[in-house]
Chimera marker file (.cmm) of the C-alpha trace (Angstrom):
<marker_set name="trace">
<marker id="1" x="-187.082" y="41.693" z="66.727" r="1" g="1" b="0" radius="0.5"/>
<marker id="2" x="-187.874" y="43.590" z="63.470" r="1" g="1" b="0" radius="0.5"/>
<marker id="3" x="-186.575" y="40.380" z="61.787" r="1" g="1" b="0" radius="0.5"/>
<marker id="4" x="-188.933" y="38.208" z="63.857" r="1" g="1" b="0" radius="0.5"/>
<marker id="5" x="-192.178" y="39.870" z="63.252" r="1" g="1" b="0" radius="0.5"/>
<marker id="6" x="-190.848" y="40.478" z="59.295" r="1" g="1" b="0" radius="0.5"/>
<marker id="7" x="-190.660" y="44.408" z="59.506" r="1" g="1" b="0" radius="0.5"/>
<marker id="8" x="-188.440" y="45.708" z="56.788" r="1" g="1" b="0" radius="0.5"/>
<marker id="9" x="-185.753" y="48.174" z="57.981" r="1" g="1" b="0" radius="0.5"/>
<marker id="10" x="-186.772" y="50.924" z="55.664" r="1" g="1" b="0" radius="0.5"/>
<marker id="11" x="-190.214" y="50.776" z="57.290" r="1" g="1" b="0" radius="0.5"/>
<marker id="12" x="-189.004" y="52.146" z="60.484" r="1" g="1" b="0" radius="0.5"/>
<marker id="13" x="-188.512" y="55.597" z="60.730" r="1" g="1" b="0" radius="0.5"/>
<marker id="14" x="-187.783" y="56.121" z="64.590" r="1" g="1" b="0" radius="0.5"/>
<marker id="15" x="-187.867" y="53.986" z="67.621" r="1" g="1" b="0" radius="0.5"/>
<marker id="16" x="-189.207" y="55.272" z="70.943" r="1" g="1" b="0" radius="0.5"/>
<marker id="17" x="-187.238" y="54.156" z="73.759" r="1" g="1" b="0" radius="0.5"/>
<marker id="18" x="-186.216" y="54.438" z="77.408" r="1" g="1" b="0" radius="0.5"/>
<marker id="19" x="-183.386" y="56.440" z="78.450" r="1" g="1" b="0" radius="0.5"/>
<marker id="20" x="-181.272" y="54.154" z="79.864" r="1" g="1" b="0" radius="0.5"/>
<marker id="21" x="-177.657" y="54.279" z="78.350" r="1" g="1" b="0" radius="0.5"/>
<marker id="22" x="-177.375" y="50.740" z="77.289" r="1" g="1" b="0" radius="0.5"/>
<marker id="23" x="-180.818" y="51.159" z="75.324" r="1" g="1" b="0" radius="0.5"/>
<marker id="24" x="-179.328" y="54.428" z="73.713" r="1" g="1" b="0" radius="0.5"/>
<marker id="25" x="-175.985" y="52.809" z="72.721" r="1" g="1" b="0" radius="0.5"/>
<marker id="26" x="-177.657" y="49.708" z="71.392" r="1" g="1" b="0" radius="0.5"/>
<marker id="27" x="-179.707" y="52.034" z="69.125" r="1" g="1" b="0" radius="0.5"/>
<marker id="28" x="-176.810" y="54.106" z="68.246" r="1" g="1" b="0" radius="0.5"/>
<marker id="29" x="-174.546" y="50.749" z="67.345" r="1" g="1" b="0" radius="0.5"/>
<marker id="30" x="-177.265" y="49.477" z="65.441" r="1" g="1" b="0" radius="0.5"/>
<marker id="31" x="-177.642" y="52.768" z="63.486" r="1" g="1" b="0" radius="0.5"/>
<marker id="32" x="-181.509" y="53.205" z="64.259" r="1" g="1" b="0" radius="0.5"/>
<marker id="33" x="-183.038" y="56.987" z="64.574" r="1" g="1" b="0" radius="0.5"/>
<marker id="34" x="-184.705" y="56.654" z="68.393" r="1" g="1" b="0" radius="0.5"/>
<marker id="35" x="-186.249" y="59.167" z="70.489" r="1" g="1" b="0" radius="0.5"/>
<marker id="36" x="-186.130" y="58.958" z="74.528" r="1" g="1" b="0" radius="0.5"/>
<marker id="37" x="-188.952" y="58.438" z="76.906" r="1" g="1" b="0" radius="0.5"/>
<marker id="38" x="-190.624" y="61.702" z="77.263" r="1" g="1" b="0" radius="0.5"/>
<marker id="39" x="-192.011" y="61.151" z="80.682" r="1" g="1" b="0" radius="0.5"/>
<marker id="40" x="-188.585" y="60.408" z="81.589" r="1" g="1" b="0" radius="0.5"/>
<marker id="41" x="-186.831" y="63.252" z="80.311" r="1" g="1" b="0" radius="0.5"/>
<marker id="42" x="-189.548" y="65.551" z="81.823" r="1" g="1" b="0" radius="0.5"/>
<marker id="43" x="-188.606" y="63.837" z="85.133" r="1" g="1" b="0" radius="0.5"/>
<marker id="44" x="-184.947" y="64.606" z="84.697" r="1" g="1" b="0" radius="0.5"/>
<marker id="45" x="-185.567" y="68.037" z="83.603" r="1" g="1" b="0" radius="0.5"/>
<marker id="46" x="-187.870" y="68.918" z="86.691" r="1" g="1" b="0" radius="0.5"/>
<marker id="47" x="-185.514" y="67.235" z="89.088" r="1" g="1" b="0" radius="0.5"/>
<marker id="48" x="-182.408" y="68.652" z="87.751" r="1" g="1" b="0" radius="0.5"/>
<marker id="49" x="-184.078" y="72.588" z="87.129" r="1" g="1" b="0" radius="0.5"/>
<marker id="50" x="-186.073" y="72.544" z="90.093" r="1" g="1" b="0" radius="0.5"/>
<marker id="51" x="-186.010" y="69.768" z="92.567" r="1" g="1" b="0" radius="0.5"/>
<marker id="52" x="-182.365" y="70.035" z="93.078" r="1" g="1" b="0" radius="0.5"/>
<marker id="53" x="-182.338" y="73.463" z="93.839" r="1" g="1" b="0" radius="0.5"/>
<marker id="54" x="-181.074" y="73.651" z="97.671" r="1" g="1" b="0" radius="0.5"/>
<marker id="55" x="-183.783" y="75.907" z="98.797" r="1" g="1" b="0" radius="0.5"/>
<marker id="56" x="-186.666" y="73.680" z="97.046" r="1" g="1" b="0" radius="0.5"/>
<marker id="57" x="-184.908" y="70.048" z="98.266" r="1" g="1" b="0" radius="0.5"/>
<marker id="58" x="-184.803" y="71.597" z="101.830" r="1" g="1" b="0" radius="0.5"/>
<marker id="59" x="-188.685" y="72.051" z="101.592" r="1" g="1" b="0" radius="0.5"/>
<marker id="60" x="-189.174" y="68.774" z="100.338" r="1" g="1" b="0" radius="0.5"/>
<marker id="61" x="-187.379" y="67.576" z="102.992" r="1" g="1" b="0" radius="0.5"/>
<marker id="62" x="-189.383" y="69.291" z="105.767" r="1" g="1" b="0" radius="0.5"/>
<marker id="63" x="-192.409" y="68.232" z="103.912" r="1" g="1" b="0" radius="0.5"/>
<marker id="64" x="-191.436" y="64.427" z="104.178" r="1" g="1" b="0" radius="0.5"/>
<marker id="65" x="-190.736" y="65.279" z="107.930" r="1" g="1" b="0" radius="0.5"/>
<marker id="66" x="-194.261" y="66.345" z="108.432" r="1" g="1" b="0" radius="0.5"/>
<marker id="67" x="-195.971" y="63.942" z="106.075" r="1" g="1" b="0" radius="0.5"/>
<marker id="68" x="-193.757" y="61.125" z="107.921" r="1" g="1" b="0" radius="0.5"/>
<marker id="69" x="-195.071" y="61.957" z="111.381" r="1" g="1" b="0" radius="0.5"/>
<marker id="70" x="-198.735" y="61.760" z="110.490" r="1" g="1" b="0" radius="0.5"/>
<marker id="71" x="-198.225" y="58.760" z="108.706" r="1" g="1" b="0" radius="0.5"/>
<marker id="72" x="-196.332" y="56.782" z="111.244" r="1" g="1" b="0" radius="0.5"/>
<marker id="73" x="-198.281" y="58.433" z="114.393" r="1" g="1" b="0" radius="0.5"/>
<marker id="74" x="-202.153" y="57.432" z="114.183" r="1" g="1" b="0" radius="0.5"/>
<marker id="75" x="-202.544" y="59.168" z="117.415" r="1" g="1" b="0" radius="0.5"/>
<marker id="76" x="-200.955" y="62.674" z="115.502" r="1" g="1" b="0" radius="0.5"/>
<marker id="77" x="-203.094" y="61.529" z="112.556" r="1" g="1" b="0" radius="0.5"/>
<marker id="78" x="-206.435" y="61.283" z="114.658" r="1" g="1" b="0" radius="0.5"/>
<marker id="79" x="-205.100" y="64.752" z="116.311" r="1" g="1" b="0" radius="0.5"/>
<marker id="80" x="-204.882" y="66.353" z="112.818" r="1" g="1" b="0" radius="0.5"/>
<marker id="81" x="-208.270" y="65.117" z="111.704" r="1" g="1" b="0" radius="0.5"/>
<marker id="82" x="-210.074" y="66.749" z="114.682" r="1" g="1" b="0" radius="0.5"/>
<marker id="83" x="-208.156" y="69.954" z="113.855" r="1" g="1" b="0" radius="0.5"/>
<marker id="84" x="-209.414" y="69.836" z="110.371" r="1" g="1" b="0" radius="0.5"/>
<marker id="85" x="-213.207" y="69.272" z="111.483" r="1" g="1" b="0" radius="0.5"/>
<marker id="86" x="-212.615" y="72.199" z="114.172" r="1" g="1" b="0" radius="0.5"/>
<marker id="87" x="-211.692" y="74.542" z="111.055" r="1" g="1" b="0" radius="0.5"/>
<marker id="88" x="-214.841" y="72.618" z="109.155" r="1" g="1" b="0" radius="0.5"/>
<marker id="89" x="-212.318" y="71.016" z="106.705" r="1" g="1" b="0" radius="0.5"/>
<marker id="90" x="-212.930" y="68.018" z="105.092" r="1" g="1" b="0" radius="0.5"/>
<marker id="91" x="-210.350" y="65.336" z="106.908" r="1" g="1" b="0" radius="0.5"/>
<marker id="92" x="-207.763" y="64.687" z="104.451" r="1" g="1" b="0" radius="0.5"/>
<marker id="93" x="-204.321" y="62.665" z="104.361" r="1" g="1" b="0" radius="0.5"/>
<marker id="94" x="-201.202" y="64.504" z="103.595" r="1" g="1" b="0" radius="0.5"/>
<marker id="95" x="-199.420" y="62.517" z="100.589" r="1" g="1" b="0" radius="0.5"/>
<marker id="96" x="-195.965" y="61.121" z="100.640" r="1" g="1" b="0" radius="0.5"/>
<marker id="97" x="-193.857" y="61.702" z="97.839" r="1" g="1" b="0" radius="0.5"/>
<marker id="98" x="-191.470" y="58.892" z="96.313" r="1" g="1" b="0" radius="0.5"/>
<marker id="99" x="-188.078" y="59.257" z="94.857" r="1" g="1" b="0" radius="0.5"/>
<marker id="100" x="-188.852" y="58.071" z="91.327" r="1" g="1" b="0" radius="0.5"/>
<marker id="101" x="-191.402" y="60.488" z="90.447" r="1" g="1" b="0" radius="0.5"/>
<marker id="102" x="-191.180" y="64.301" z="90.445" r="1" g="1" b="0" radius="0.5"/>
<marker id="103" x="-194.741" y="64.865" z="90.561" r="1" g="1" b="0" radius="0.5"/>
<marker id="104" x="-195.103" y="62.991" z="93.816" r="1" g="1" b="0" radius="0.5"/>
<marker id="105" x="-193.304" y="65.765" z="95.204" r="1" g="1" b="0" radius="0.5"/>
<marker id="106" x="-195.544" y="68.199" z="93.743" r="1" g="1" b="0" radius="0.5"/>
<marker id="107" x="-198.654" y="66.405" z="95.159" r="1" g="1" b="0" radius="0.5"/>
<marker id="108" x="-197.063" y="66.396" z="98.495" r="1" g="1" b="0" radius="0.5"/>
<marker id="109" x="-196.373" y="69.950" z="98.739" r="1" g="1" b="0" radius="0.5"/>
<marker id="110" x="-199.610" y="70.494" z="97.428" r="1" g="1" b="0" radius="0.5"/>
<marker id="111" x="-201.352" y="68.539" z="100.027" r="1" g="1" b="0" radius="0.5"/>
<marker id="112" x="-199.626" y="70.507" z="102.602" r="1" g="1" b="0" radius="0.5"/>
<marker id="113" x="-200.636" y="73.667" z="101.228" r="1" g="1" b="0" radius="0.5"/>
<marker id="114" x="-203.980" y="72.800" z="101.211" r="1" g="1" b="0" radius="0.5"/>
<marker id="115" x="-203.755" y="71.991" z="104.547" r="1" g="1" b="0" radius="0.5"/>
<marker id="116" x="-201.845" y="74.852" z="106.044" r="1" g="1" b="0" radius="0.5"/>
<marker id="117" x="-204.307" y="76.478" z="108.099" r="1" g="1" b="0" radius="0.5"/>
<marker id="118" x="-204.753" y="72.922" z="109.912" r="1" g="1" b="0" radius="0.5"/>
<marker id="119" x="-201.337" y="72.441" z="110.187" r="1" g="1" b="0" radius="0.5"/>
<marker id="120" x="-200.565" y="75.871" z="111.587" r="1" g="1" b="0" radius="0.5"/>
<marker id="121" x="-203.314" y="75.259" z="114.220" r="1" g="1" b="0" radius="0.5"/>
<marker id="122" x="-201.810" y="71.661" z="114.898" r="1" g="1" b="0" radius="0.5"/>
<marker id="123" x="-198.582" y="73.433" z="115.804" r="1" g="1" b="0" radius="0.5"/>
<marker id="124" x="-200.121" y="75.925" z="118.283" r="1" g="1" b="0" radius="0.5"/>
<marker id="125" x="-201.139" y="72.727" z="120.254" r="1" g="1" b="0" radius="0.5"/>
<marker id="126" x="-198.807" y="69.701" z="119.250" r="1" g="1" b="0" radius="0.5"/>
<marker id="127" x="-195.448" y="69.243" z="118.088" r="1" g="1" b="0" radius="0.5"/>
<marker id="128" x="-193.987" y="68.362" z="114.898" r="1" g="1" b="0" radius="0.5"/>
<marker id="129" x="-190.836" y="67.147" z="113.756" r="1" g="1" b="0" radius="0.5"/>
<marker id="130" x="-190.188" y="70.270" z="111.736" r="1" g="1" b="0" radius="0.5"/>
<marker id="131" x="-192.200" y="73.611" z="110.067" r="1" g="1" b="0" radius="0.5"/>
<marker id="132" x="-192.568" y="75.705" z="107.179" r="1" g="1" b="0" radius="0.5"/>
<marker id="133" x="-191.371" y="79.442" z="107.817" r="1" g="1" b="0" radius="0.5"/>
<marker id="134" x="-193.776" y="82.040" z="106.093" r="1" g="1" b="0" radius="0.5"/>
<marker id="135" x="-191.246" y="82.648" z="103.078" r="1" g="1" b="0" radius="0.5"/>
<marker id="136" x="-191.019" y="78.916" z="102.685" r="1" g="1" b="0" radius="0.5"/>
<marker id="137" x="-194.707" y="78.737" z="102.643" r="1" g="1" b="0" radius="0.5"/>
<marker id="138" x="-194.564" y="81.376" z="99.871" r="1" g="1" b="0" radius="0.5"/>
<marker id="139" x="-191.885" y="79.536" z="97.960" r="1" g="1" b="0" radius="0.5"/>
<marker id="140" x="-194.011" y="76.373" z="97.888" r="1" g="1" b="0" radius="0.5"/>
<marker id="141" x="-197.084" y="78.630" z="96.392" r="1" g="1" b="0" radius="0.5"/>
<marker id="142" x="-194.726" y="79.783" z="93.839" r="1" g="1" b="0" radius="0.5"/>
<marker id="143" x="-192.808" y="76.478" z="92.939" r="1" g="1" b="0" radius="0.5"/>
<marker id="144" x="-196.482" y="74.805" z="92.549" r="1" g="1" b="0" radius="0.5"/>
<marker id="145" x="-197.328" y="77.508" z="89.931" r="1" g="1" b="0" radius="0.5"/>
<marker id="146" x="-194.349" y="76.719" z="88.159" r="1" g="1" b="0" radius="0.5"/>
<marker id="147" x="-194.696" y="73.127" z="88.254" r="1" g="1" b="0" radius="0.5"/>
<marker id="148" x="-198.307" y="73.034" z="87.368" r="1" g="1" b="0" radius="0.5"/>
<marker id="149" x="-197.744" y="73.151" z="83.396" r="1" g="1" b="0" radius="0.5"/>
<marker id="150" x="-195.068" y="70.390" z="83.913" r="1" g="1" b="0" radius="0.5"/>
<marker id="151" x="-197.564" y="68.285" z="85.989" r="1" g="1" b="0" radius="0.5"/>
<marker id="152" x="-200.531" y="68.518" z="83.302" r="1" g="1" b="0" radius="0.5"/>
<marker id="153" x="-197.942" y="67.523" z="80.329" r="1" g="1" b="0" radius="0.5"/>
<marker id="154" x="-196.809" y="64.587" z="82.603" r="1" g="1" b="0" radius="0.5"/>
<marker id="155" x="-200.545" y="63.682" z="82.927" r="1" g="1" b="0" radius="0.5"/>
<marker id="156" x="-201.041" y="64.046" z="79.434" r="1" g="1" b="0" radius="0.5"/>
<marker id="157" x="-197.991" y="62.190" z="78.108" r="1" g="1" b="0" radius="0.5"/>
<marker id="158" x="-198.418" y="59.348" z="80.905" r="1" g="1" b="0" radius="0.5"/>
<marker id="159" x="-201.555" y="58.162" z="79.589" r="1" g="1" b="0" radius="0.5"/>
<marker id="160" x="-201.718" y="54.384" z="77.885" r="1" g="1" b="0" radius="0.5"/>
<marker id="161" x="-203.387" y="56.047" z="74.492" r="1" g="1" b="0" radius="0.5"/>
<marker id="162" x="-200.658" y="58.580" z="74.205" r="1" g="1" b="0" radius="0.5"/>
<marker id="163" x="-198.692" y="58.638" z="70.805" r="1" g="1" b="0" radius="0.5"/>
<marker id="164" x="-195.748" y="60.324" z="69.812" r="1" g="1" b="0" radius="0.5"/>
<marker id="165" x="-198.289" y="62.571" z="67.821" r="1" g="1" b="0" radius="0.5"/>
<marker id="166" x="-199.609" y="63.969" z="70.937" r="1" g="1" b="0" radius="0.5"/>
<marker id="167" x="-196.298" y="64.430" z="72.507" r="1" g="1" b="0" radius="0.5"/>
<marker id="168" x="-194.486" y="66.189" z="69.871" r="1" g="1" b="0" radius="0.5"/>
<marker id="169" x="-196.922" y="69.292" z="69.828" r="1" g="1" b="0" radius="0.5"/>
<marker id="170" x="-196.325" y="69.616" z="73.602" r="1" g="1" b="0" radius="0.5"/>
<marker id="171" x="-192.496" y="70.042" z="73.484" r="1" g="1" b="0" radius="0.5"/>
<marker id="172" x="-192.279" y="72.363" z="70.468" r="1" g="1" b="0" radius="0.5"/>
<link id1="1" id2="2" r="1" g="1" b="0" radius="0.2"/>
<link id1="2" id2="3" r="1" g="1" b="0" radius="0.2"/>
<link id1="3" id2="4" r="1" g="1" b="0" radius="0.2"/>
<link id1="4" id2="5" r="1" g="1" b="0" radius="0.2"/>
<link id1="5" id2="6" r="1" g="1" b="0" radius="0.2"/>
<link id1="6" id2="7" r="1" g="1" b="0" radius="0.2"/>
<link id1="7" id2="8" r="1" g="1" b="0" radius="0.2"/>
<link id1="8" id2="9" r="1" g="1" b="0" radius="0.2"/>
<link id1="9" id2="10" r="1" g="1" b="0" radius="0.2"/>
<link id1="10" id2="11" r="1" g="1" b="0" radius="0.2"/>
<link id1="11" id2="12" r="1" g="1" b="0" radius="0.2"/>
<link id1="12" id2="13" r="1" g="1" b="0" radius="0.2"/>
<link id1="13" id2="14" r="1" g="1" b="0" radius="0.2"/>
<link id1="14" id2="15" r="1" g="1" b="0" radius="0.2"/>
<link id1="15" id2="16" r="1" g="1" b="0" radius="0.2"/>
<link id1="16" id2="17" r="1" g="1" b="0" radius="0.2"/>
<link id1="17" id2="18" r="1" g="1" b="0" radius="0.2"/>
<link id1="18" id2="19" r="1" g="1" b="0" radius="0.2"/>
<link id1="19" id2="20" r="1" g="1" b="0" radius="0.2"/>
<link id1="20" id2="21" r="1" g="1" b="0" radius="0.2"/>
<link id1="21" id2="22" r="1" g="1" b="0" radius="0.2"/>
<link id1="22" id2="23" r="1" g="1" b="0" radius="0.2"/>
<link id1="23" id2="24" r="1" g="1" b="0" radius="0.2"/>
<link id1="24" id2="25" r="1" g="1" b="0" radius="0.2"/>
<link id1="25" id2="26" r="1" g="1" b="0" radius="0.2"/>
<link id1="26" id2="27" r="1" g="1" b="0" radius="0.2"/>
<link id1="27" id2="28" r="1" g="1" b="0" radius="0.2"/>
<link id1="28" id2="29" r="1" g="1" b="0" radius="0.2"/>
<link id1="29" id2="30" r="1" g="1" b="0" radius="0.2"/>
<link id1="30" id2="31" r="1" g="1" b="0" radius="0.2"/>
<link id1="31" id2="32" r="1" g="1" b="0" radius="0.2"/>
<link id1="32" id2="33" r="1" g="1" b="0" radius="0.2"/>
<link id1="33" id2="34" r="1" g="1" b="0" radius="0.2"/>
<link id1="34" id2="35" r="1" g="1" b="0" radius="0.2"/>
<link id1="35" id2="36" r="1" g="1" b="0" radius="0.2"/>
<link id1="36" id2="37" r="1" g="1" b="0" radius="0.2"/>
<link id1="37" id2="38" r="1" g="1" b="0" radius="0.2"/>
<link id1="38" id2="39" r="1" g="1" b="0" radius="0.2"/>
<link id1="39" id2="40" r="1" g="1" b="0" radius="0.2"/>
<link id1="40" id2="41" r="1" g="1" b="0" radius="0.2"/>
<link id1="41" id2="42" r="1" g="1" b="0" radius="0.2"/>
<link id1="42" id2="43" r="1" g="1" b="0" radius="0.2"/>
<link id1="43" id2="44" r="1" g="1" b="0" radius="0.2"/>
<link id1="44" id2="45" r="1" g="1" b="0" radius="0.2"/>
<link id1="45" id2="46" r="1" g="1" b="0" radius="0.2"/>
<link id1="46" id2="47" r="1" g="1" b="0" radius="0.2"/>
<link id1="47" id2="48" r="1" g="1" b="0" radius="0.2"/>
<link id1="48" id2="49" r="1" g="1" b="0" radius="0.2"/>
<link id1="49" id2="50" r="1" g="1" b="0" radius="0.2"/>
<link id1="50" id2="51" r="1" g="1" b="0" radius="0.2"/>
<link id1="51" id2="52" r="1" g="1" b="0" radius="0.2"/>
<link id1="52" id2="53" r="1" g="1" b="0" radius="0.2"/>
<link id1="53" id2="54" r="1" g="1" b="0" radius="0.2"/>
<link id1="54" id2="55" r="1" g="1" b="0" radius="0.2"/>
<link id1="55" id2="56" r="1" g="1" b="0" radius="0.2"/>
<link id1="56" id2="57" r="1" g="1" b="0" radius="0.2"/>
<link id1="57" id2="58" r="1" g="1" b="0" radius="0.2"/>
<link id1="58" id2="59" r="1" g="1" b="0" radius="0.2"/>
<link id1="59" id2="60" r="1" g="1" b="0" radius="0.2"/>
<link id1="60" id2="61" r="1" g="1" b="0" radius="0.2"/>
<link id1="61" id2="62" r="1" g="1" b="0" radius="0.2"/>
<link id1="62" id2="63" r="1" g="1" b="0" radius="0.2"/>
<link id1="63" id2="64" r="1" g="1" b="0" radius="0.2"/>
<link id1="64" id2="65" r="1" g="1" b="0" radius="0.2"/>
<link id1="65" id2="66" r="1" g="1" b="0" radius="0.2"/>
<link id1="66" id2="67" r="1" g="1" b="0" radius="0.2"/>
<link id1="67" id2="68" r="1" g="1" b="0" radius="0.2"/>
<link id1="68" id2="69" r="1" g="1" b="0" radius="0.2"/>
<link id1="69" id2="70" r="1" g="1" b="0" radius="0.2"/>
<link id1="70" id2="71" r="1" g="1" b="0" radius="0.2"/>
<link id1="71" id2="72" r="1" g="1" b="0" radius="0.2"/>
<link id1="72" id2="73" r="1" g="1" b="0" radius="0.2"/>
<link id1="73" id2="74" r="1" g="1" b="0" radius="0.2"/>
<link id1="74" id2="75" r="1" g="1" b="0" radius="0.2"/>
<link id1="75" id2="76" r="1" g="1" b="0" radius="0.2"/>
<link id1="76" id2="77" r="1" g="1" b="0" radius="0.2"/>
<link id1="77" id2="78" r="1" g="1" b="0" radius="0.2"/>
<link id1="78" id2="79" r="1" g="1" b="0" radius="0.2"/>
<link id1="79" id2="80" r="1" g="1" b="0" radius="0.2"/>
<link id1="80" id2="81" r="1" g="1" b="0" radius="0.2"/>
<link id1="81" id2="82" r="1" g="1" b="0" radius="0.2"/>
<link id1="82" id2="83" r="1" g="1" b="0" radius="0.2"/>
<link id1="83" id2="84" r="1" g="1" b="0" radius="0.2"/>
<link id1="84" id2="85" r="1" g="1" b="0" radius="0.2"/>
<link id1="85" id2="86" r="1" g="1" b="0" radius="0.2"/>
<link id1="86" id2="87" r="1" g="1" b="0" radius="0.2"/>
<link id1="87" id2="88" r="1" g="1" b="0" radius="0.2"/>
<link id1="88" id2="89" r="1" g="1" b="0" radius="0.2"/>
<link id1="89" id2="90" r="1" g="1" b="0" radius="0.2"/>
<link id1="90" id2="91" r="1" g="1" b="0" radius="0.2"/>
<link id1="91" id2="92" r="1" g="1" b="0" radius="0.2"/>
<link id1="92" id2="93" r="1" g="1" b="0" radius="0.2"/>
<link id1="93" id2="94" r="1" g="1" b="0" radius="0.2"/>
<link id1="94" id2="95" r="1" g="1" b="0" radius="0.2"/>
<link id1="95" id2="96" r="1" g="1" b="0" radius="0.2"/>
<link id1="96" id2="97" r="1" g="1" b="0" radius="0.2"/>
<link id1="97" id2="98" r="1" g="1" b="0" radius="0.2"/>
<link id1="98" id2="99" r="1" g="1" b="0" radius="0.2"/>
<link id1="99" id2="100" r="1" g="1" b="0" radius="0.2"/>
<link id1="100" id2="101" r="1" g="1" b="0" radius="0.2"/>
<link id1="101" id2="102" r="1" g="1" b="0" radius="0.2"/>
<link id1="102" id2="103" r="1" g="1" b="0" radius="0.2"/>
<link id1="103" id2="104" r="1" g="1" b="0" radius="0.2"/>
<link id1="104" id2="105" r="1" g="1" b="0" radius="0.2"/>
<link id1="105" id2="106" r="1" g="1" b="0" radius="0.2"/>
<link id1="106" id2="107" r="1" g="1" b="0" radius="0.2"/>
<link id1="107" id2="108" r="1" g="1" b="0" radius="0.2"/>
<link id1="108" id2="109" r="1" g="1" b="0" radius="0.2"/>
<link id1="109" id2="110" r="1" g="1" b="0" radius="0.2"/>
<link id1="110" id2="111" r="1" g="1" b="0" radius="0.2"/>
<link id1="111" id2="112" r="1" g="1" b="0" radius="0.2"/>
<link id1="112" id2="113" r="1" g="1" b="0" radius="0.2"/>
<link id1="113" id2="114" r="1" g="1" b="0" radius="0.2"/>
<link id1="114" id2="115" r="1" g="1" b="0" radius="0.2"/>
<link id1="115" id2="116" r="1" g="1" b="0" radius="0.2"/>
<link id1="116" id2="117" r="1" g="1" b="0" radius="0.2"/>
<link id1="117" id2="118" r="1" g="1" b="0" radius="0.2"/>
<link id1="118" id2="119" r="1" g="1" b="0" radius="0.2"/>
<link id1="119" id2="120" r="1" g="1" b="0" radius="0.2"/>
<link id1="120" id2="121" r="1" g="1" b="0" radius="0.2"/>
<link id1="121" id2="122" r="1" g="1" b="0" radius="0.2"/>
<link id1="122" id2="123" r="1" g="1" b="0" radius="0.2"/>
<link id1="123" id2="124" r="1" g="1" b="0" radius="0.2"/>
<link id1="124" id2="125" r="1" g="1" b="0" radius="0.2"/>
<link id1="125" id2="126" r="1" g="1" b="0" radius="0.2"/>
<link id1="126" id2="127" r="1" g="1" b="0" radius="0.2"/>
<link id1="127" id2="128" r="1" g="1" b="0" radius="0.2"/>
<link id1="128" id2="129" r="1" g="1" b="0" radius="0.2"/>
<link id1="129" id2="130" r="1" g="1" b="0" radius="0.2"/>
<link id1="130" id2="131" r="1" g="1" b="0" radius="0.2"/>
<link id1="131" id2="132" r="1" g="1" b="0" radius="0.2"/>
<link id1="132" id2="133" r="1" g="1" b="0" radius="0.2"/>
<link id1="133" id2="134" r="1" g="1" b="0" radius="0.2"/>
<link id1="134" id2="135" r="1" g="1" b="0" radius="0.2"/>
<link id1="135" id2="136" r="1" g="1" b="0" radius="0.2"/>
<link id1="136" id2="137" r="1" g="1" b="0" radius="0.2"/>
<link id1="137" id2="138" r="1" g="1" b="0" radius="0.2"/>
<link id1="138" id2="139" r="1" g="1" b="0" radius="0.2"/>
<link id1="139" id2="140" r="1" g="1" b="0" radius="0.2"/>
<link id1="140" id2="141" r="1" g="1" b="0" radius="0.2"/>
<link id1="141" id2="142" r="1" g="1" b="0" radius="0.2"/>
<link id1="142" id2="143" r="1" g="1" b="0" radius="0.2"/>
<link id1="143" id2="144" r="1" g="1" b="0" radius="0.2"/>
<link id1="144" id2="145" r="1" g="1" b="0" radius="0.2"/>
<link id1="145" id2="146" r="1" g="1" b="0" radius="0.2"/>
<link id1="146" id2="147" r="1" g="1" b="0" radius="0.2"/>
<link id1="147" id2="148" r="1" g="1" b="0" radius="0.2"/>
<link id1="148" id2="149" r="1" g="1" b="0" radius="0.2"/>
<link id1="149" id2="150" r="1" g="1" b="0" radius="0.2"/>
<link id1="150" id2="151" r="1" g="1" b="0" radius="0.2"/>
<link id1="151" id2="152" r="1" g="1" b="0" radius="0.2"/>
<link id1="152" id2="153" r="1" g="1" b="0" radius="0.2"/>
<link id1="153" id2="154" r="1" g="1" b="0" radius="0.2"/>
<link id1="154" id2="155" r="1" g="1" b="0" radius="0.2"/>
<link id1="155" id2="156" r="1" g="1" b="0" radius="0.2"/>
<link id1="156" id2="157" r="1" g="1" b="0" radius="0.2"/>
<link id1="157" id2="158" r="1" g="1" b="0" radius="0.2"/>
<link id1="158" id2="159" r="1" g="1" b="0" radius="0.2"/>
<link id1="159" id2="160" r="1" g="1" b="0" radius="0.2"/>
<link id1="160" id2="161" r="1" g="1" b="0" radius="0.2"/>
<link id1="161" id2="162" r="1" g="1" b="0" radius="0.2"/>
<link id1="162" id2="163" r="1" g="1" b="0" radius="0.2"/>
<link id1="163" id2="164" r="1" g="1" b="0" radius="0.2"/>
<link id1="164" id2="165" r="1" g="1" b="0" radius="0.2"/>
<link id1="165" id2="166" r="1" g="1" b="0" radius="0.2"/>
<link id1="166" id2="167" r="1" g="1" b="0" radius="0.2"/>
<link id1="167" id2="168" r="1" g="1" b="0" radius="0.2"/>
<link id1="168" id2="169" r="1" g="1" b="0" radius="0.2"/>
<link id1="169" id2="170" r="1" g="1" b="0" radius="0.2"/>
<link id1="170" id2="171" r="1" g="1" b="0" radius="0.2"/>
<link id1="171" id2="172" r="1" g="1" b="0" radius="0.2"/>
</marker_set>
């Protein structure tokens, strides 16, 4: 590719790449200095360091069941909206997470915590497939506090205008 663009090898100091093993191997085999994708590295670090912990993965699974209940039942969602209104809260949808983005789990748990009062009131009158214990709610609060700086960094490094010069100070 560098030949196509007439870029001499001595002008290339480092190549930013994704973290796929075949790309890492290709860079190494070609003798190029390379750095992996910071957002993907952060995804792996948060997943391995936090989200893979049993108590956290259990909480995320409960959260998915709760969110899925309201997502797949218009009646349940309508009832939740009524509970939110009764509590003088602005009706909001709960956010579902996706496996490929750690911060979607962060936002799912954040949306559940924001609607804690409504969810507790909902359970008083209606069934849910699962609920959080008091200690699990506390763990959610602590986990969100722990993950907030990682989410801020993820947002910062995921912008289209972000350069390596923006990322390096964030990890030093």
